[in-house]
N, CA, C and O atoms as a GROMACS GRO file, in nm:
protein
  588
    1MET      N    1  -2.068   2.783   6.205
    1MET     CA    2  -2.121   2.913   6.313
    1MET      C    3  -2.263   2.965   6.243
    1MET      O    4  -2.278   3.042   6.148
    2GLN      N    5  -2.342   2.911   6.307
    2GLN     CA    6  -2.493   3.023   6.292
    2GLN      C    7  -2.502   3.170   6.362
    2GLN      O    8  -2.523   3.139   6.480
    3PHE      N    9  -2.499   3.290   6.357
    3PHE     CA   10  -2.537   3.379   6.411
    3PHE      C   11  -2.675   3.403   6.393
    3PHE      O   12  -2.737   3.387   6.288
    4GLU      N   13  -2.734   3.456   6.538
    4GLU     CA   14  -2.910   3.506   6.543
    4GLU      C   15  -2.909   3.610   6.452
    4GLU      O   16  -2.809   3.682   6.449
    5ARG      N   17  -3.014   3.634   6.368
    5ARG     CA   18  -3.021   3.714   6.276
    5ARG      C   19  -3.190   3.751   6.259
    5ARG      O   20  -3.276   3.671   6.297
    6TYR      N   21  -3.222   3.878   6.200
    6TYR     CA   22  -3.401   3.883   6.235
    6TYR      C   23  -3.413   3.848   6.035
    6TYR      O   24  -3.340   3.875   5.940
    7GLU      N   25  -3.538   3.782   6.050
    7GLU     CA   26  -3.577   3.708   5.914
    7GLU      C   27  -3.610   3.891   5.756
    7GLU      O   28  -3.666   4.000   5.747
    8ILE      N   29  -3.550   3.824   5.702
    8ILE     CA   30  -3.553   3.926   5.601
    8ILE      C   31  -3.646   3.925   5.471
    8ILE      O   32  -3.641   3.818   5.410
    9ARG      N   33  -3.730   4.022   5.415
    9ARG     CA   34  -3.772   4.024   5.272
    9ARG      C   35  -3.720   4.097   5.188
    9ARG      O   36  -3.688   4.215   5.204
   10SER      N   37  -3.698   3.989   5.035
   10SER     CA   38  -3.664   4.051   4.959
   10SER      C   39  -3.716   4.128   4.838
   10SER      O   40  -3.838   4.122   4.828
   11SER      N   41  -3.652   4.201   4.741
   11SER     CA   42  -3.713   4.204   4.664
   11SER      C   43  -3.697   4.132   4.563
   11SER      O   44  -3.624   4.036   4.591
   12SER      N   45  -3.748   4.133   4.401
   12SER     CA   46  -3.745   3.976   4.333
   12SER      C   47  -3.616   4.023   4.264
   12SER      O   48  -3.587   3.942   4.176
   13SER      N   49  -3.530   4.122   4.269
   13SER     CA   50  -3.452   4.099   4.184
   13SER      C   51  -3.291   4.103   4.288
   13SER      O   52  -3.178   4.118   4.240
   14ALA      N   53  -3.330   4.081   4.470
   14ALA     CA   54  -3.218   4.072   4.575
   14ALA      C   55  -3.136   4.214   4.542
   14ALA      O   56  -3.015   4.199   4.558
   15HIS      N   57  -3.174   4.346   4.500
   15HIS     CA   58  -3.152   4.444   4.523
   15HIS      C   59  -3.170   4.523   4.642
   15HIS      O   60  -3.116   4.633   4.657
   16GLN      N   61  -3.241   4.472   4.722
   16GLN     CA   62  -3.314   4.613   4.858
   16GLN      C   63  -3.365   4.426   4.954
   16GLN      O   64  -3.409   4.322   4.907
   17PHE      N   65  -3.341   4.452   5.045
   17PHE     CA   66  -3.411   4.384   5.196
   17PHE      C   67  -3.448   4.442   5.335
   17PHE      O   68  -3.367   4.486   5.416
   18ASN      N   69  -3.572   4.435   5.349
   18ASN     CA   70  -3.597   4.464   5.463
   18ASN      C   71  -3.671   4.397   5.564
   18ASN      O   72  -3.780   4.344   5.543
   19PHE      N   73  -3.609   4.399   5.681
   19PHE     CA   74  -3.657   4.403   5.826
   19PHE      C   75  -3.638   4.445   5.930
   19PHE      O   76  -3.547   4.524   5.951
   20TYR      N   77  -3.703   4.411   6.003
   20TYR     CA   78  -3.721   4.479   6.193
   20TYR      C   79  -3.654   4.472   6.295
   20TYR      O   80  -3.637   4.359   6.342
   21SER      N   81  -3.594   4.586   6.361
   21SER     CA   82  -3.507   4.550   6.418
   21SER      C   83  -3.629   4.568   6.563
   21SER      O   84  -3.717   4.654   6.564
   22THR      N   85  -3.610   4.474   6.666
   22THR     CA   86  -3.732   4.429   6.783
   22THR      C   87  -3.620   4.458   6.888
   22THR      O   88  -3.520   4.386   6.885
   23GLY      N   89  -3.631   4.576   6.998
   23GLY     CA   90  -3.587   4.583   7.092
   23GLY      C   91  -3.660   4.674   7.221
   23GLY      O   92  -3.773   4.648   7.262
   24PRO      N   93  -3.573   4.789   7.280
   24PRO     CA   94  -3.640   4.870   7.382
   24PRO      C   95  -3.689   4.986   7.325
   24PRO      O   96  -3.792   5.034   7.373
   25LYS      N   97  -3.618   5.055   7.202
   25LYS     CA   98  -3.685   5.149   7.114
   25LYS      C   99  -3.817   5.081   7.026
   25LYS      O  100  -3.859   5.149   6.932
   26GLY      N  101  -3.880   4.955   7.053
   26GLY     CA  102  -3.970   4.933   6.951
   26GLY      C  103  -3.878   4.847   6.861
   26GLY      O  104  -3.766   4.797   6.861
   27ARG      N  105  -4.065   4.867   6.731
   27ARG     CA  106  -3.983   4.785   6.619
   27ARG      C  107  -3.956   4.898   6.553
   27ARG      O  108  -4.010   5.006   6.576
   28ILE      N  109  -3.851   4.872   6.449
   28ILE     CA  110  -3.766   4.956   6.341
   28ILE      C  111  -3.713   4.902   6.198
   28ILE      O  112  -3.614   4.845   6.152
   29LYS      N  113  -3.826   4.950   6.157
   29LYS     CA  114  -3.769   4.909   6.001
   29LYS      C  115  -3.655   4.975   5.948
   29LYS      O  116  -3.616   5.092   5.942
   30LYS      N  117  -3.599   4.818   5.899
   30LYS     CA  118  -3.446   4.876   5.839
   30LYS      C  119  -3.461   4.801   5.752
   30LYS      O  120  -3.526   4.697   5.746
   31GLN      N  121  -3.359   4.888   5.630
   31GLN     CA  122  -3.341   4.818   5.474
   31GLN      C  123  -3.216   4.795   5.410
   31GLN      O  124  -3.140   4.880   5.458
   32VAL      N  125  -3.160   4.732   5.335
   32VAL     CA  126  -3.055   4.669   5.284
   32VAL      C  127  -3.053   4.689   5.128
   32VAL      O  128  -3.112   4.610   5.055
   33ILE      N  129  -2.966   4.824   5.065
   33ILE     CA  130  -3.002   4.842   4.939
   33ILE      C  131  -2.836   4.791   4.813
   33ILE      O  132  -2.717   4.782   4.841
   34PHE      N  133  -2.887   4.777   4.725
   34PHE     CA  134  -2.749   4.748   4.674
   34PHE      C  135  -2.751   4.808   4.529
   34PHE      O  136  -2.827   4.772   4.439
   35LYS      N  137  -2.645   4.918   4.520
   35LYS     CA  138  -2.660   5.041   4.386
   35LYS      C  139  -2.519   4.982   4.291
   35LYS      O  140  -2.405   4.965   4.333
   36ALA      N  141  -2.562   4.963   4.180
   36ALA     CA  142  -2.406   4.944   4.108
   36ALA      C  143  -2.362   5.046   4.050
   36ALA      O  144  -2.442   5.104   3.977
   37PHE      N  145  -2.170   5.124   4.066
   37PHE     CA  146  -2.136   5.197   4.037
   37PHE      C  147  -2.160   5.158   3.857
   37PHE      O  148  -2.173   5.057   3.788
   38GLU      N  149  -2.155   5.320   3.835
   38GLU     CA  150  -2.162   5.380   3.714
   38GLU      C  151  -2.021   5.320   3.590
   38GLU      O  152  -2.021   5.275   3.475
   39ASP      N  153  -1.927   5.350   3.681
   39ASP     CA  154  -1.774   5.295   3.638
   39ASP      C  155  -1.755   5.174   3.661
   39ASP      O  156  -1.642   5.142   3.623
   40ASN      N  157  -1.826   5.068   3.718
   40ASN     CA  158  -1.795   4.934   3.733
   40ASN      C  159  -1.942   4.882   3.760
   40ASN      O  160  -1.998   4.916   3.865
   41PRO      N  161  -2.000   4.807   3.674
   41PRO     CA  162  -2.107   4.736   3.687
   41PRO      C  163  -2.100   4.585   3.750
   41PRO      O  164  -2.196   4.507   3.758
   42LYS      N  165  -1.920   4.553   3.808
   42LYS     CA  166  -1.959   4.452   3.883
   42LYS      C  167  -1.923   4.477   4.032
   42LYS      O  168  -1.877   4.385   4.100
   43VAL      N  169  -1.941   4.584   4.076
   43VAL     CA  170  -1.926   4.627   4.201
   43VAL      C  171  -2.032   4.768   4.283
   43VAL      O  172  -2.030   4.891   4.272
   44PHE      N  173  -2.115   4.668   4.365
   44PHE     CA  174  -2.214   4.750   4.407
   44PHE      C  175  -2.208   4.814   4.545
   44PHE      O  176  -2.133   4.766   4.630
   45ASN      N  177  -2.265   4.894   4.563
   45ASN     CA  178  -2.221   4.974   4.716
   45ASN      C  179  -2.352   4.950   4.798
   45ASN      O  180  -2.460   4.991   4.754
   46ILE      N  181  -2.347   4.910   4.868
   46ILE     CA  182  -2.425   4.874   5.013
   46ILE      C  183  -2.462   5.005   5.083
   46ILE      O  184  -2.389   5.098   5.119
   47GLY      N  185  -2.634   4.983   5.098
   47GLY     CA  186  -2.633   5.097   5.191
   47GLY      C  187  -2.741   5.036   5.287
   47GLY      O  188  -2.813   4.940   5.260
   48PHE      N  189  -2.741   5.102   5.394
   48PHE     CA  190  -2.830   5.052   5.544
   48PHE      C  191  -2.882   5.108   5.690
   48PHE      O  192  -2.812   5.155   5.780
   49GLY      N  193  -3.000   5.094   5.689
   49GLY     CA  194  -2.985   5.204   5.741
   49GLY      C  195  -3.150   5.228   5.804
   49GLY      O  196  -3.222   5.184   5.714
   50ASP      N  197  -3.218   5.266   5.893
   50ASP     CA  198  -3.296   5.291   5.931
   50ASP      C  199  -3.450   5.315   5.843
   50ASP      O  200  -3.402   5.344   5.733
   51VAL      N  201  -3.551   5.319   5.829
   51VAL     CA  202  -3.603   5.374   5.691
   51VAL      C  203  -3.726   5.464   5.800
   51VAL      O  204  -3.797   5.423   5.891
   52ASP      N  205  -3.703   5.635   5.723
   52ASP     CA  206  -3.761   5.721   5.788
   52ASP      C  207  -3.897   5.686   5.733
   52ASP      O  208  -3.928   5.586   5.668
   53LYS      N  209  -3.998   5.823   5.783
   53LYS     CA  210  -4.123   5.836   5.730
   53LYS      C  211  -4.179   5.833   5.584
   53LYS      O  212  -4.293   5.804   5.548
   54ASN      N  213  -4.048   5.878   5.489
   54ASN     CA  214  -4.118   5.935   5.376
   54ASN      C  215  -4.013   5.745   5.297
   54ASN      O  216  -3.984   5.720   5.180
   55GLY      N  217  -4.000   5.698   5.365
   55GLY     CA  218  -3.931   5.549   5.336
   55GLY      C  219  -3.810   5.576   5.276
   55GLY      O  220  -3.815   5.514   5.170
   56GLU      N  221  -3.678   5.647   5.284
   56GLU     CA  222  -3.570   5.650   5.241
   56GLU      C  223  -3.472   5.603   5.369
   56GLU      O  224  -3.468   5.580   5.490
   57ILE      N  225  -3.434   5.606   5.305
   57ILE     CA  226  -3.280   5.527   5.444
   57ILE      C  227  -3.260   5.625   5.502
   57ILE      O  228  -3.250   5.733   5.442
   58ASN      N  229  -3.248   5.612   5.648
   58ASN     CA  230  -3.135   5.734   5.713
   58ASN      C  231  -3.001   5.618   5.796
   58ASN      O  232  -3.005   5.525   5.878
   59ASP      N  233  -2.905   5.681   5.727
   59ASP     CA  234  -2.804   5.548   5.768
   59ASP      C  235  -2.723   5.644   5.869
   59ASP      O  236  -2.604   5.617   5.883
   60LEU      N  237  -2.766   5.730   5.926
   60LEU     CA  238  -2.709   5.820   6.018
   60LEU      C  239  -2.787   5.817   6.176
   60LEU      O  240  -2.747   5.880   6.274
   61THR      N  241  -2.894   5.738   6.170
   61THR     CA  242  -2.985   5.737   6.278
   61THR      C  243  -2.904   5.631   6.368
   61THR      O  244  -2.837   5.534   6.333
   62ILE      N  245  -2.929   5.676   6.481
   62ILE     CA  246  -2.872   5.531   6.642
   62ILE      C  247  -2.990   5.511   6.675
   62ILE      O  248  -3.068   5.597   6.714
   63THR      N  249  -3.010   5.403   6.662
   63THR     CA  250  -3.121   5.364   6.719
   63THR      C  251  -3.138   5.312   6.861
   63THR      O  252  -3.234   5.323   6.937
   64ASP      N  253  -2.990   5.237   6.884
   64ASP     CA  254  -3.006   5.199   7.030
   64ASP      C  255  -3.073   5.069   7.079
   64ASP      O  256  -3.090   5.032   7.195
   65ASN      N  257  -3.097   5.026   6.997
   65ASN     CA  258  -3.224   4.884   7.028
   65ASN      C  259  -3.175   4.762   7.043
   65ASN      O  260  -3.230   4.661   6.998
   66LYS      N  261  -3.037   4.761   7.126
   66LYS     CA  262  -2.968   4.694   7.214
   66LYS      C  263  -2.944   4.544   7.110
   66LYS      O  264  -2.954   4.441   7.177
   67ASP      N  265  -2.916   4.520   6.959
   67ASP     CA  266  -2.937   4.465   6.892
   67ASP      C  267  -2.826   4.436   6.825
   67ASP      O  268  -2.816   4.314   6.810
   68SER      N  269  -2.715   4.512   6.767
   68SER     CA  270  -2.620   4.568   6.677
   68SER      C  271  -2.575   4.407   6.633
   68SER      O  272  -2.569   4.380   6.513
   69GLN      N  273  -2.552   4.326   6.713
   69GLN     CA  274  -2.467   4.263   6.650
   69GLN      C  275  -2.557   4.109   6.578
   69GLN      O  276  -2.520   4.014   6.508
   70LYS      N  277  -2.721   4.161   6.655
   70LYS     CA  278  -2.839   4.068   6.514
   70LYS      C  279  -2.866   4.127   6.401
   70LYS      O  280  -2.912   4.065   6.305
   71ILE      N  281  -2.843   4.246   6.399
   71ILE     CA  282  -2.860   4.358   6.273
   71ILE      C  283  -2.708   4.319   6.182
   71ILE      O  284  -2.723   4.308   6.061
   72LEU      N  285  -2.597   4.304   6.226
   72LEU     CA  286  -2.509   4.286   6.209
   72LEU      C  287  -2.516   4.128   6.087
   72LEU      O  288  -2.515   4.087   5.971
   73ALA      N  289  -2.519   4.107   6.192
   73ALA     CA  290  -2.550   3.962   6.102
   73ALA      C  291  -2.665   3.926   5.980
   73ALA      O  292  -2.643   3.859   5.879
   74THR      N  293  -2.810   3.998   6.022
   74THR     CA  294  -2.880   4.027   5.930
   74THR      C  295  -2.814   4.063   5.795
   74THR      O  296  -2.785   3.974   5.715
   75VAL      N  297  -2.786   4.219   5.766
   75VAL     CA  298  -2.680   4.262   5.711
   75VAL      C  299  -2.575   4.134   5.648
   75VAL      O  300  -2.620   4.080   5.547
   76ALA      N  301  -2.486   4.100   5.683
   76ALA     CA  302  -2.398   3.981   5.652
   76ALA      C  303  -2.529   3.866   5.588
   76ALA      O  304  -2.507   3.827   5.473
   77PHE      N  305  -2.656   3.813   5.652
   77PHE     CA  306  -2.638   3.773   5.518
   77PHE      C  307  -2.786   3.816   5.440
   77PHE      O  308  -2.885   3.744   5.430
   78ALA      N  309  -2.773   3.931   5.398
   78ALA     CA  310  -2.816   4.001   5.324
   78ALA      C  311  -2.714   3.967   5.184
   78ALA      O  312  -2.746   3.908   5.081
   79ILE      N  313  -2.598   4.019   5.217
   79ILE     CA  314  -2.476   4.045   5.165
   79ILE      C  315  -2.484   3.920   5.035
   79ILE      O  316  -2.478   3.921   4.912
   80SER      N  317  -2.504   3.793   5.168
   80SER     CA  318  -2.491   3.657   5.105
   80SER      C  319  -2.588   3.660   4.998
   80SER      O  320  -2.563   3.642   4.879
   81LYS      N  321  -2.672   3.680   5.036
   81LYS     CA  322  -2.773   3.623   4.938
   81LYS      C  323  -2.760   3.709   4.804
   81LYS      O  324  -2.769   3.654   4.694
   82PHE      N  325  -2.736   3.853   4.820
   82PHE     CA  326  -2.684   3.904   4.718
   82PHE      C  327  -2.614   3.874   4.643
   82PHE      O  328  -2.648   3.867   4.525
   83LEU      N  329  -2.464   3.840   4.693
   83LEU     CA  330  -2.352   3.742   4.563
   83LEU      C  331  -2.434   3.626   4.560
   83LEU      O  332  -2.395   3.563   4.462
   84GLU      N  333  -2.510   3.575   4.605
   84GLU     CA  334  -2.556   3.432   4.562
   84GLU      C  335  -2.562   3.438   4.399
   84GLU      O  336  -2.501   3.374   4.313
   85LYS      N  337  -2.673   3.555   4.390
   85LYS     CA  338  -2.705   3.537   4.232
   85LYS      C  339  -2.646   3.616   4.177
   85LYS      O  340  -2.685   3.668   4.072
   86ARG      N  341  -2.522   3.645   4.242
   86ARG     CA  342  -2.437   3.746   4.128
   86ARG      C  343  -2.243   3.689   4.122
   86ARG      O  344  -2.154   3.774   4.134
   87PRO      N  345  -2.211   3.537   4.103
   87PRO     CA  346  -2.076   3.547   4.094
   87PRO      C  347  -1.982   3.617   4.021
   87PRO      O  348  -1.970   3.662   3.907
   88GLY      N  349  -1.916   3.610   4.133
   88GLY     CA  350  -1.814   3.722   4.040
   88GLY      C  351  -1.838   3.887   4.026
   88GLY      O  352  -1.773   3.967   3.959
   89PHE      N  353  -1.936   3.905   4.098
   89PHE     CA  354  -1.962   4.053   4.128
   89PHE      C  355  -1.917   4.046   4.357
   89PHE      O  356  -1.911   3.960   4.446
   90TYR      N  357  -1.896   4.217   4.340
   90TYR     CA  358  -1.845   4.235   4.481
   90TYR      C  359  -1.955   4.328   4.549
   90TYR      O  360  -2.049   4.368   4.480
   91VAL      N  361  -1.945   4.358   4.666
   91VAL     CA  362  -2.015   4.457   4.755
   91VAL      C  363  -1.909   4.522   4.822
   91VAL      O  364  -1.831   4.469   4.901
   92TYR      N  365  -1.910   4.667   4.779
   92TYR     CA  366  -1.832   4.787   4.824
   92TYR      C  367  -1.924   4.799   4.968
   92TYR      O  368  -2.047   4.786   4.966
   93ALA      N  369  -1.843   4.826   5.098
   93ALA     CA  370  -1.925   4.852   5.222
   93ALA      C  371  -1.798   4.958   5.248
   93ALA      O  372  -1.680   4.949   5.211
   94THR      N  373  -1.888   5.093   5.349
   94THR     CA  374  -1.769   5.170   5.422
   94THR      C  375  -1.868   5.261   5.494
   94THR      O  376  -1.940   5.349   5.447
   95GLY      N  377  -1.853   5.218   5.625
   95GLY     CA  378  -1.977   5.314   5.742
   95GLY      C  379  -1.971   5.447   5.712
   95GLY      O  380  -1.871   5.509   5.676
   96SER      N  381  -2.105   5.499   5.731
   96SER     CA  382  -2.117   5.595   5.709
   96SER      C  383  -2.076   5.770   5.831
   96SER      O  384  -2.113   5.887   5.841
   97THR      N  385  -1.995   5.688   5.884
   97THR     CA  386  -1.929   5.764   6.030
   97THR      C  387  -1.792   5.698   6.023
   97THR      O  388  -1.774   5.615   5.933
   98LYS      N  389  -1.702   5.723   6.099
   98LYS     CA  390  -1.565   5.656   6.137
   98LYS      C  391  -1.629   5.568   6.250
   98LYS      O  392  -1.595   5.450   6.241
   99ALA      N  393  -1.711   5.596   6.350
   99ALA     CA  394  -1.741   5.488   6.424
   99ALA      C  395  -1.766   5.381   6.322
   99ALA      O  396  -1.686   5.292   6.293
  100ARG      N  397  -1.897   5.400   6.265
  100ARG     CA  398  -1.948   5.264   6.192
  100ARG      C  399  -1.849   5.199   6.110
  100ARG      O  400  -1.867   5.086   6.065
  101SER      N  401  -1.718   5.284   6.085
  101SER     CA  402  -1.662   5.164   5.991
  101SER      C  403  -1.567   5.069   6.070
  101SER      O  404  -1.539   4.953   6.041
  102ARG      N  405  -1.521   5.147   6.180
  102ARG     CA  406  -1.477   5.062   6.317
  102ARG      C  407  -1.562   4.935   6.317
  102ARG      O  408  -1.507   4.824   6.317
  103LEU      N  409  -1.740   4.952   6.317
  103LEU     CA  410  -1.740   4.850   6.384
  103LEU      C  411  -1.763   4.752   6.295
  103LEU      O  412  -1.759   4.634   6.329
  104TYR      N  413  -1.789   4.790   6.172
  104TYR     CA  414  -1.727   4.694   6.049
  104TYR      C  415  -1.662   4.620   6.027
  104TYR      O  416  -1.686   4.506   5.988
  105ARG      N  417  -1.533   4.688   6.055
  105ARG     CA  418  -1.385   4.649   6.086
  105ARG      C  419  -1.391   4.480   6.135
  105ARG      O  420  -1.360   4.369   6.093
  106MET      N  421  -1.468   4.558   6.276
  106MET     CA  422  -1.457   4.502   6.413
  106MET      C  423  -1.554   4.326   6.362
  106MET      O  424  -1.519   4.208   6.374
  107GLY      N  425  -1.624   4.362   6.332
  107GLY     CA  426  -1.731   4.267   6.228
  107GLY      C  427  -1.706   4.181   6.188
  107GLY      O  428  -1.779   4.083   6.190
  108ILE      N  429  -1.576   4.184   6.129
  108ILE     CA  430  -1.518   4.120   5.962
  108ILE      C  431  -1.428   4.114   6.076
  108ILE      O  432  -1.435   3.995   6.103
  109THR      N  433  -1.325   4.179   6.183
  109THR     CA  434  -1.232   4.054   6.214
  109THR      C  435  -1.264   3.976   6.306
  109THR      O  436  -1.189   3.883   6.336
  110ASN      N  437  -1.379   3.995   6.368
  110ASN     CA  438  -1.417   3.900   6.494
  110ASN      C  439  -1.429   3.747   6.439
  110ASN      O  440  -1.400   3.641   6.494
  111ASN      N  441  -1.491   3.782   6.291
  111ASN     CA  442  -1.534   3.657   6.242
  111ASN      C  443  -1.502   3.644   6.124
  111ASN      O  444  -1.579   3.606   6.036
  112LEU      N  445  -1.372   3.677   6.105
  112LEU     CA  446  -1.291   3.613   5.993
  112LEU      C  447  -1.268   3.511   5.940
  112LEU      O  448  -1.291   3.504   5.820
  113GLU      N  449  -1.219   3.403   6.004
  113GLU     CA  450  -1.227   3.291   5.964
  113GLU      C  451  -1.344   3.215   5.897
  113GLU      O  452  -1.332   3.148   5.795
  114ASN      N  453  -1.470   3.234   5.974
  114ASN     CA  454  -1.585   3.182   5.920
  114ASN      C  455  -1.625   3.240   5.733
  114ASN      O  456  -1.672   3.172   5.643
  115ILE      N  457  -1.585   3.384   5.730
  115ILE     CA  458  -1.637   3.496   5.631
  115ILE      C  459  -1.550   3.438   5.538
  115ILE      O  460  -1.608   3.423   5.431
  116LEU      N  461  -1.413   3.392   5.537
  116LEU     CA  462  -1.343   3.348   5.451
  116LEU      C  463  -1.346   3.212   5.418
  116LEU      O  464  -1.264   3.177   5.334
  117LYS      N  465  -1.427   3.121   5.466
  117LYS     CA  466  -1.445   2.996   5.453
  117LYS      C  467  -1.567   3.036   5.249
  117LYS      O  468  -1.561   2.972   5.144
  118ASN      N  469  -1.635   3.135   5.276
  118ASN     CA  470  -1.693   3.128   5.171
  118ASN      C  471  -1.692   3.260   5.072
  118ASN      O  472  -1.756   3.276   4.968
  119PHE      N  473  -1.589   3.359   5.144
  119PHE     CA  474  -1.590   3.495   5.032
  119PHE      C  475  -1.455   3.543   5.090
  119PHE      O  476  -1.396   3.501   5.189
  120THR      N  477  -1.415   3.657   4.989
  120THR     CA  478  -1.281   3.715   5.005
  120THR      C  479  -1.307   3.821   5.019
  120THR      O  480  -1.396   3.880   4.957
  121VAL      N  481  -1.232   3.871   5.107
  121VAL     CA  482  -1.281   4.037   5.176
  121VAL      C  483  -1.130   4.160   5.163
  121VAL      O  484  -1.022   4.148   5.221
  122PHE      N  485  -1.155   4.224   5.109
  122PHE     CA  486  -1.004   4.286   5.049
  122PHE      C  487  -1.070   4.429   5.112
  122PHE      O  488  -1.185   4.471   5.103
  123ALA      N  489  -0.979   4.473   5.162
  123ALA     CA  490  -0.981   4.641   5.214
  123ALA      C  491  -0.904   4.732   5.196
  123ALA      O  492  -0.786   4.703   5.176
  124PHE      N  493  -0.944   4.863   5.196
  124PHE     CA  494  -0.851   4.965   5.134
  124PHE      C  495  -0.743   5.043   5.207
  124PHE      O  496  -0.788   5.097   5.308
  125ALA      N  497  -0.587   5.070   5.180
  125ALA     CA  498  -0.501   5.096   5.232
  125ALA      C  499  -0.441   5.157   5.222
  125ALA      O  500  -0.391   5.065   5.287
  126ASN      N  501  -0.359   5.252   5.203
  126ASN     CA  502  -0.219   5.331   5.176
  126ASN      C  503  -0.280   5.298   4.963
  126ASN      O  504  -0.231   5.234   4.870
  127ASN      N  505  -0.377   5.367   4.979
  127ASN     CA  506  -0.414   5.365   4.876
  127ASN      C  507  -0.407   5.246   4.735
  127ASN      O  508  -0.382   5.268   4.616
  128VAL      N  509  -0.435   5.136   4.797
  128VAL     CA  510  -0.459   5.030   4.717
  128VAL      C  511  -0.536   4.924   4.819
  128VAL      O  512  -0.535   4.927   4.942
  129TRP      N  513  -0.602   4.833   4.734
  129TRP     CA  514  -0.706   4.704   4.783
  129TRP      C  515  -0.631   4.601   4.863
  129TRP      O  516  -0.703   4.505   4.834
  130GLU      N  517  -0.579   4.572   4.907
  130GLU     CA  518  -0.550   4.416   5.013
  130GLU      C  519  -0.652   4.341   5.061
  130GLU      O  520  -0.760   4.364   5.116
  131SER      N  521  -0.578   4.226   5.021
  131SER     CA  522  -0.630   4.121   5.172
  131SER      C  523  -0.677   4.145   5.316
  131SER      O  524  -0.586   4.150   5.399
  132PHE      N  525  -0.780   4.158   5.354
  132PHE     CA  526  -0.814   4.209   5.486
  132PHE      C  527  -0.724   4.151   5.592
  132PHE      O  528  -0.740   4.031   5.616
  133GLU      N  529  -0.634   4.214   5.655
  133GLU     CA  530  -0.539   4.160   5.772
  133GLU      C  531  -0.596   4.197   5.942
  133GLU      O  532  -0.599   4.316   5.975
  134LYS      N  533  -0.627   4.118   6.016
  134LYS     CA  534  -0.679   4.190   6.105
  134LYS      C  535  -0.565   4.281   6.151
  134LYS      O  536  -0.463   4.299   6.085
  135GLY      N  537  -0.600   4.358   6.314
  135GLY     CA  538  -0.519   4.440   6.327
  135GLY      C  539  -0.477   4.541   6.254
  135GLY      O  540  -0.390   4.619   6.292
  136LYS      N  541  -0.539   4.548   6.141
  136LYS     CA  542  -0.519   4.688   6.041
  136LYS      C  543  -0.638   4.782   6.074
  136LYS      O  544  -0.754   4.746   6.089
  137ASP      N  545  -0.581   4.932   6.083
  137ASP     CA  546  -0.683   5.049   6.061
  137ASP      C  547  -0.767   5.076   5.896
  137ASP      O  548  -0.751   5.183   5.837
  138TYR      N  549  -0.840   4.981   5.848
  138TYR     CA  550  -0.944   4.982   5.758
  138TYR      C  551  -1.050   5.129   5.742
  138TYR      O  552  -1.060   5.194   5.847
  139ASP      N  553  -1.120   5.179   5.630
  139ASP     CA  554  -1.256   5.208   5.592
  139ASP      C  555  -1.326   5.188   5.544
  139ASP      O  556  -1.439   5.235   5.552
  140GLU      N  557  -1.270   5.076   5.445
  140GLU     CA  558  -1.372   5.029   5.309
  140GLU      C  559  -1.302   4.898   5.278
  140GLU      O  560  -1.187   4.856   5.286
  141PHE      N  561  -1.422   4.850   5.239
  141PHE     CA  562  -1.422   4.685   5.258
  141PHE      C  563  -1.481   4.649   5.098
  141PHE      O  564  -1.582   4.717   5.079
  142LEU      N  565  -1.451   4.572   4.992
  142LEU     CA  566  -1.506   4.470   4.938
  142LEU      C  567  -1.501   4.340   4.944
  142LEU      O  568  -1.397   4.274   4.933
  143ILE      N  569  -1.621   4.292   4.964
  143ILE     CA  570  -1.678   4.131   4.909
  143ILE      C  571  -1.735   4.109   4.819
  143ILE      O  572  -1.816   4.167   4.746
  144GLY      N  573  -1.665   3.975   4.828
  144GLY     CA  574  -1.677   3.877   4.690
  144GLY      C  575  -1.679   3.719   4.741
  144GLY      O  576  -1.600   3.668   4.821
  145LEU      N  577  -1.810   3.644   4.660
  145LEU     CA  578  -1.808   3.508   4.670
  145LEU      C  579  -1.685   3.428   4.637
  145LEU      O  580  -1.646   3.432   4.521
  146LYS      N  581  -1.600   3.337   4.750
  146LYS     CA  582  -1.480   3.265   4.688
  146LYS      C  583  -1.514   3.218   4.525
  146LYS      O  584  -1.630   3.197   4.488
  147LYS      N  585  -1.404   3.205   4.442
  147LYS     CA  586  -1.467   3.143   4.351
  147LYS      C  587  -1.434   2.979   4.328
  147LYS      O  588  -1.493   2.915   4.241
   0.00000   0.00000   0.00000
């Protein structure tokens, strides 16, 4: 199933993706960035949010542009494009707030069957990483391409 998403522009290294959210609050620049963890260069942290007037990502802004599903689909597409260039690597994701982590968990849960066709998804619970299971309360996620 193909979800509606925004058109994205990628840096040449595919470490940064930009797109615009369009809705009742106007046209708002968004950015997705990937940064490697120093202690594990095969795991990249994903950062995402509105781009402020200084060109920095603000991951606490609540835009409320009535397009959250389209934005999540766009971010998922960026993750896919990033990982396609890096087989064997993983993207680590957690929300900047408990509510955002819940939103990510719900997005994974609602689309798990489609996600698992191409990706592996792990989640952190009880101090261990485990395969993502519907109905469990997770705040941290690891996503990688299936081998």
